[in-house]
Residue, then its C-alpha position, 0 to 999 in steps of 0.5 A: m432695270n425698269k419698275e416691273e423688273f424690280l417689283e419681281l426682284r423685290e419679292r425674291y429679296k423679301q424671301i432671301l432676307q426672311e429665310n436667311e437673316y431675320g426670319y419670316i415676319p409674323e402674320k398680320p393680326i386679326s384685329v388691333v385695338g388701342e386704349v388710352k390709359s392716360a392723357n396729359e394735355r399740358f405736355c410741352a407747356g400745353k403745345a402737345t398732348l401726351e398719351k399712354i396707350e395700351l395696344k392689343a393685337m389679336t392673332k390666331n395664336g393669342e393676344v399680344v399686348f404692349p404699351f407705347t407713348y403717343v405725342y401730338a400737337s394739340g388740336k391738329k389733325k393729319q399730322r406727320t408722325v415718326i414712330c421711334i422704336n426706342f430703348r426706353p419708355d421715357v418721354p422726353d428721352m436722351y434719344i427723343p428730343a420731344e419738344e424740338i420734334v413737336d416745334r418742327g411740326w411733327a408728332f411722334v411715338s415712343l415704342c420701347y422695344k423691351d415692352v414688346t419682348g426682351d433683348n435676350g433669348d427669353i420667350n415671353d408671351t409675345a415671343r411665344i405667340l409670334g413663333y419666335r425661334t420655332s424653326l430655322t426661318a422663324p422670326g428673331k427678335i428684330a422681326i418681332w419688334a418690327w411687327a410691333a411697330m407695324r401694329v402701332l401704325d395700324y392703330l395710328s391709322t384710326r386716329q384723326e391726329c395722324d396722317p398714316t400716309r406721312t408716317g415713318v419709322a426711326g431707330h438707333s443701333r439694333l433698333g435702326k436695324t429694326a426700323l429698316v426691316t419695318a419699312a422694308f416689309d410694310e409699304r405703308f411706311a413713308f420713310s425709314h431712318s436708320n441711325c448707326s445701325g451697322s452690321g445687320g442693318a445699314a452696312l454692307f457685310g461685304m465691306r467688313n473691316k477689322e474694326s466693324e462687327p462680324i456676323e459671328t459676333l452678332n450670332r454669338v452675342f446677340p443670337f436672338w436678333f436673327c433667325e437660326n439660319f443666319k448662323k450658317f454665314n458665320d465668318k462668311e461675309y465675303e461669300l454671302p448670296f445677299d447683302q444689306h442693300y437688298l433690305e434698303a432696296l425694299i424701301a424704294p420708292r419711299y424715303l430712306s435716311v441713313a445716319s452715321a458717326v465718324e467715331d462709330l467704327w463698329a457700325n462701319p460708316a463707310a459701309e453704311a454710305a456704300c450700302a445706301e448708294k448700292a441700293s439706289f438702283a431700286w429708286e432709279a427703277f421707279g424713276k426716282k433719284g437715289l444716292k451718289m456719294p462723292d469719290g472722296g467719301a463723306t465729310a463729317g457734318e455734311v448731308y448727301g442726297d437730293g432725291n429720295v435717299l439721304y446719307s449723313l455723317r456727323k462727328g462723335l460716337h454711337y448715339f442718336s443725337r439732336e443733330d441726327w433728328n434735325k437732319l432727318l426732319t429737314f430732309l423730310d420737310g421738303r418731301l412729306 
């Protein structure tokens, strides 16, 4: 497949995924404005500045407002930046080793997904304004959280401290799913890191096993993550007209990092590695190198991929660890 053929296929992939899984990503806003509410210039012993920012995005249906935290090395411009969609607003956080990230030459954002809209079926102002569940293909919560991360990049693009061409998105678990959706549907993101995202994220549904999360469970326990149409695929993993390599392929030719943990069987590490490998045809269409896994599968502690796609497997459980961060940043250091 050549580049032109894949670009045509990519538009089909976008439509299929929005109509059948995530719902349609809300439209871009009319305007985006950020206001710095507070600034701590002594963060990390004075190496960095921590800002609390309130973002306001005006849409045709009303104004969406949410906060986030922005940390950058003091006095430096055009910094590489990771937008981390996180479970908590705290900085530092158990999933964001703030000082280590700064010491490695990176700025970062912590965007708490619950500050955008709750991890439940409730319809707050943001969900209502963005059309949550208003039709079978209207956005679920993952699409809304992804839209919010896109708006953060809108704002960062106005800041001299950030290099928007070297800014990407990361997330863990359900927010790893969100990080993939964010970069898949917004080509401005230079990379996406999916950490233990499993079903509906980096794992192939077609490789489901007795220990991994089925679609029926996703739609029963977390029905608000996806669009209503997704329910028609309950118990039909092996009959899907698509799979998660469609989502990852949309990130080509940019950088993709997928991380798994040996004991995180619910997320199905083998299916995550296989998905990244299966999606690699998209990078090859652009003349880039994808991922080729060894015949025996991944070994804990190792990283795989010397092109634009990385897969890593570590020991332990479902968690976004410093080991995961270090592997991600090492991968990007030689590329961005």
